[in-house]
Kinemage of the C-alpha trace (Angstrom):
@kinemage 1
@onewidth
@group {chain A} dominant
@subgroup {mainchain}
@vectorlist {calphas} color= white
{ca met a 1} P 1.421 -20.663 -22.111
{ca ile a 2} L 0.163 -16.788 -23.085
{ca ile a 3} L 1.514 -15.980 -20.454
{ca asp a 4} L 4.975 -16.725 -21.035
{ca asp a 5} L 4.683 -15.151 -24.073
{ca leu a 6} L 3.583 -11.348 -22.659
{ca arg a 7} L 6.975 -11.831 -20.190
{ca arg a 8} L 9.174 -12.601 -22.640
{ca thr a 9} L 7.168 -9.768 -25.478
{ca val a 10} L 7.908 -7.419 -21.919
{ca glu a 11} L 11.899 -8.173 -21.004
{ca gly a 12} L 12.831 -7.758 -24.595
{ca leu a 13} L 10.467 -4.410 -25.571
{ca leu a 14} L 11.836 -2.851 -21.451
{ca gly a 15} L 15.418 -4.505 -21.777
{ca thr a 16} L 18.835 -5.318 -24.817
{ca leu a 17} L 16.317 -5.726 -27.502
{ca thr a 18} L 18.804 -7.104 -30.464
{ca pro a 19} L 17.576 -7.692 -33.258
{ca thr a 20} L 17.318 -11.627 -33.031
{ca lys a 21} L 15.015 -11.359 -30.294
{ca ala a 22} L 13.464 -8.397 -31.926
{ca gln a 23} L 13.040 -11.266 -35.035
{ca gln a 24} L 12.286 -13.705 -32.968
{ca leu a 25} L 9.247 -11.782 -30.788
{ca ala a 26} L 7.751 -10.093 -34.292
{ca lys a 27} L 7.277 -14.666 -35.540
{ca asp a 28} L 5.780 -15.529 -32.049
{ca met a 29} L 3.110 -12.512 -32.253
{ca leu a 30} L 1.932 -13.411 -35.747
{ca glu a 31} L 0.350 -16.212 -37.792
{ca pro a 32} L 2.333 -18.529 -38.382
{ca gly a 33} L 3.599 -18.567 -41.836
{ca ala a 34} L 3.463 -14.105 -41.809
{ca ala a 35} L 5.126 -13.559 -44.562
{ca lys a 36} L 8.445 -11.793 -44.544
{ca glu a 37} L 8.054 -8.335 -44.700
{ca gln a 38} L 5.727 -8.334 -41.853
{ca val a 39} L 7.527 -10.554 -39.742
{ca ala a 40} L 10.796 -7.386 -40.889
{ca lys a 41} L 8.303 -4.754 -40.287
{ca thr a 42} L 6.775 -5.995 -36.701
{ca thr a 43} L 10.978 -6.218 -36.450
{ca ala a 44} L 11.200 -2.918 -37.042
{ca asp a 45} L 8.965 -1.795 -34.662
{ca leu a 46} L 9.674 -3.647 -32.091
{ca leu a 47} L 13.288 -2.700 -32.494
{ca glu a 48} L 12.151 1.237 -32.295
{ca trp a 49} L 9.688 1.001 -29.609
{ca ser a 50} L 12.177 -0.599 -27.241
{ca his a 51} L 15.554 1.961 -28.663
{ca gly a 52} L 12.781 4.581 -27.451
{ca asn a 53} L 11.782 2.858 -24.499
{ca arg a 54} L 14.837 2.975 -23.327
{ca glu a 55} L 15.571 7.038 -23.857
{ca arg a 56} L 12.241 7.746 -22.153
{ca ile a 57} L 13.257 5.451 -18.745
{ca ser a 58} L 16.927 7.163 -18.795
{ca ala a 59} L 15.487 10.154 -19.557
{ca phe a 60} L 12.595 9.805 -16.541
{ca met a 61} L 15.417 8.126 -14.066
{ca gln a 62} L 17.417 11.375 -15.154
{ca arg a 63} L 14.903 14.122 -14.068
{ca glu a 64} L 13.858 11.896 -11.034
{ca ile a 65} L 18.049 11.738 -9.764
{ca ser a 66} L 18.362 15.225 -10.129
{ca glu a 67} L 15.025 16.045 -8.263
{ca gln a 68} L 16.118 14.523 -5.812
{ca leu a 69} L 19.753 15.263 -5.591
{ca lys a 70} L 18.486 18.765 -5.788
{ca ser a 71} L 15.715 18.677 -3.068
{ca val a 72} L 18.799 16.641 0.118
{ca gly a 73} L 20.805 20.262 -0.242
{ca gly a 74} L 24.575 20.951 0.155
{ca val a 75} L 24.624 18.436 -2.833
{ca ala a 76} L 26.791 20.472 -5.493
{ca ser a 77} L 26.845 20.005 -9.376
{ca gln a 78} L 29.137 19.354 -11.762
{ca ala a 79} L 29.164 23.513 -13.351
{ca glu a 80} L 29.254 24.030 -9.470
{ca leu a 81} L 31.926 22.845 -9.208
{ca asp a 82} L 34.100 23.580 -12.818
{ca ala a 83} L 32.918 27.566 -11.613
{ca leu a 84} L 34.665 27.261 -8.313
{ca lys a 85} L 37.835 25.782 -9.546
{ca lys a 86} L 38.276 28.119 -12.225
{ca arg a 87} L 37.246 31.430 -9.096
{ca val a 88} L 40.552 29.667 -7.426
{ca arg a 89} L 42.819 29.895 -10.196
{ca asp a 90} L 42.173 32.518 -11.031
{ca leu a 91} L 42.594 33.840 -7.238
{ca glu a 92} L 45.818 32.201 -7.052
{ca arg a 93} L 46.949 33.450 -9.601
{ca ala a 94} L 45.792 37.273 -8.981
{ca ala a 95} L 47.158 35.976 -5.241
{ca gly a 96} L 51.013 34.922 -7.176
{ca met a 97} L 50.596 31.484 -6.081
{ca thr a 98} L 51.017 28.208 -7.829
{ca ala a 99} L 48.449 25.274 -7.705
{ca ser a 100} L 50.050 23.607 -4.045
{ca gly a 101} L 49.512 27.284 -2.461
{ca lys a 102} L 52.947 28.309 -2.108
{ca lys a 103} L 53.512 31.715 -3.478
{ca lys a 104} L 55.433 32.106 -6.787
{ca thr a 105} L 59.609 33.408 -6.710
{ca ser a 106} L 61.489 34.336 -9.048
{ca ala a 107} L 64.377 33.606 -10.255
{ca lys a 108} L 65.895 36.534 -9.265
{ca ser a 109} L 64.950 36.703 -5.959
{ca thr a 110} L 65.877 32.908 -5.879
{ca ser a 111} L 69.991 34.704 -6.947
{ca thr a 112} L 69.820 36.860 -4.765
{ca arg a 113} L 68.495 34.689 -1.996
{ca gln a 114} L 71.169 31.812 -2.597
{ca arg a 115} L 74.030 34.839 -2.670
{ca ser a 116} L 73.532 36.651 0.465
{ca thr a 117} L 73.094 32.621 2.266
{ca arg a 118} L 76.586 31.594 0.815
{ca lys a 119} L 78.387 34.957 1.641
{ca ala a 120} L 77.085 34.705 5.775
{ca ala a 121} L 78.056 31.270 5.478
{ca thr a 122} L 82.062 32.177 4.531
{ca ser a 123} L 82.849 35.178 6.371
{ca lys a 124} L 84.139 34.906 9.104
{ca pro a 125} L 82.978 37.267 12.217
{ca val a 126} L 86.360 39.752 12.480
{ca ala a 127} L 86.688 40.016 16.614
{ca ser a 128} L 88.264 43.955 17.416
{ca ala a 129} L 91.811 44.666 19.197
{ca ala a 130} L 89.981 45.061 22.694
{ca thr a 131} L 87.648 40.964 22.713
{ca thr a 132} L 90.702 39.491 21.473
{ca ala a 133} L 94.207 40.793 23.959
{ca pro a 134} L 94.660 39.010 26.616
{ca pro a 135} L 94.216 40.623 30.285
{ca ala a 136} L 97.355 43.225 30.558
{ca ser a 137} L 98.964 42.170 33.409
{ca asp a 138} L 100.713 44.791 36.673
{ca ala a 139} L 103.834 43.466 37.257
């Protein structure tokens, strides 16, 4: 019976402890017929202790994961990725490129290019008289 009580207490303190579970644990830990104030205080202490443990475990896990990633090498942090993205955007702007990597074209150069393309397509080559005249006959 003591082992079961201990197991439930540890599970409650390491897991997500709800107020209802904390109150039940407090009642189980205290003497039968304990004052409501004592149960309420023990419940509050258990909730506070559980919350603190979750924060400490979370902080420990974050530190450990960060250390492991650093030791692996070659893995960029989010801050490094953000800095590289900003640098690429700045370089693209300086080079006059769009996000897709294509050169920006101004409206003026596009319309000029379209006009010259249309002119070339509609104008017919003028043939010289020498090339279009039939060969002269000597008769």
